[in-house]
C-alpha positions in Angstrom: -9.9 26.6 -7.7 -8.9 23.5 -9.6 -8.0 25.1 -12.8 -4.7 24.2 -12.7 -5.2 20.5 -12.5 -4.0 18.5 -15.6 -5.8 15.7 -15.8 -4.2 12.6 -17.7 -6.5 9.4 -17.7 -10.2 9.7 -17.2 -13.7 7.9 -17.5 -17.1 9.0 -19.1 -19.9 7.3 -18.0 -23.2 7.8 -20.6 -26.8 6.2 -19.5 -30.2 5.8 -21.5 -33.5 7.4 -20.4 -33.8 4.5 -18.3 -30.7 5.0 -15.9 -28.6 2.0 -17.9 -25.3 2.2 -18.9 -25.1 2.9 -23.2 -21.5 3.9 -23.7 -18.0 4.6 -21.7 -15.8 7.1 -23.3 -12.1 6.1 -22.1 -9.5 9.1 -22.3 -6.0 7.6 -21.9 -7.5 4.3 -20.4 -6.6 0.7 -22.1 -5.7 -2.5 -21.2 -8.4 -4.3 -18.8 -10.1 -0.4 -18.3 -11.7 -1.6 -22.3 -12.9 -5.0 -21.1 -14.3 -3.8 -18.1 -16.3 -1.3 -20.3 -17.3 -3.8 -22.0 -18.8 -5.6 -19.2 -20.6 -2.9 -17.9 -22.4 -2.2 -21.3 -23.5 -5.7 -21.0 -24.5 -6.2 -18.1 -27.0 -3.2 -18.8 -27.5 -2.5 -15.0 -28.6 0.4 -14.0 -26.3 2.6 -11.7 -26.7 5.4 -9.4 -23.2 5.7 -7.8 -20.5 6.7 -10.6 -17.9 7.0 -8.5 -18.0 3.4 -6.9 -18.1 2.3 -10.9 -15.2 4.8 -11.9 -13.5 2.7 -8.8 -12.5 0.0 -11.3 -10.6 1.7 -13.8 -6.9 2.4 -13.2 -7.2 5.9 -13.1 -3.8 7.1 -11.3 -0.6 6.2 -11.2 0.3 4.4 -7.9 2.3 6.5 -5.7 5.7 5.2 -5.0 7.0 5.5 -1.4 9.6 7.6 -1.6 7.2 10.4 -3.6 4.6 9.8 -0.7 7.6 10.8 1.9 8.2 13.9 -0.4 4.5 15.1 -0.6 4.5 14.5 3.0 7.1 17.0 4.1 5.8 19.2 2.0 2.4 19.4 2.8 4.2 19.9 6.7 6.1 22.9 5.4 3.3 24.2 4.1 1.5 24.2 7.3 
């Protein structure tokens, strides 16, 4: 159950009848994400795997090494 997850950023792709991306909705994604979206729409390519396309956006904050160690320690405790 993922109902407790909070999402800070996101991207939604709109595709036309021909399978080409015709629009992009960005949620709290700025800067280069806008340029990437414009390029995707201009290229008008047919897309099958939107997960690969979403990797072009900075949707997650980089994990600091200190945070990663805390996360690993917590998961070890839970097991």
